[in-house]
C-alpha positions, 0 to 999 in steps of 0.5 A: 510585792513578794512571790506570794503576792504574785501567786495571790494576784494570779489566783484572783485574776483566774477567778475574775477571768472565769467570771468574765468568761461566762459573761463575755468570752472575748473580754476574758482574753484581754483580762488574761493579757492584762493580768499577765502584763501586770505580773511581768512588770512586777518581775521586771521591776524586781530584777532591777537590783540584780541588774545593777549588781551585775552591771557594776560587776561587769564594769569593774571587770571591763566587759560592759559591752558583753553585759549590754548584749546579754541584757538585751538578749534577756529582754528580747527572750522575756518579751517574746515569751510573754507575747507568745504565751498571750497568743497561745492563750487566745488560741493563736498558736501559729502566731505564737510560734512566729513571735518565738521565731522572731525572738530567736532571730533577734537574739542571733542578730544581736550576737553577731558582734560577739561572733565577729570578735571570736572569729577575729581572735581565731584568725589571730591565733592561726 
């Protein structure tokens, strides 16, 4: 599926959601969430070759651990962004803000090993 196919799918989904919204407004939010999830899954699958390339490059340099942390942080941010957008579409902006905060906290906690390594390097230099 190309980016043009994603655009076409999104336009068709918007048209379908508009039709569903007239009949059953509660179901429209579910339809938007499903369409967004389908697009997100496509994007995630499209990134697989890029991730493999970066992973092999990181292995050749010897920094697999940092790559793993970076990939986990990317996954957390994408998942939280998508969830927050769905919450906003459903009119729950407070919940969306909390999801974004949880993602930020998760990334900070994930980065603790890197901060620890940097502090050890700084201590060795002093």
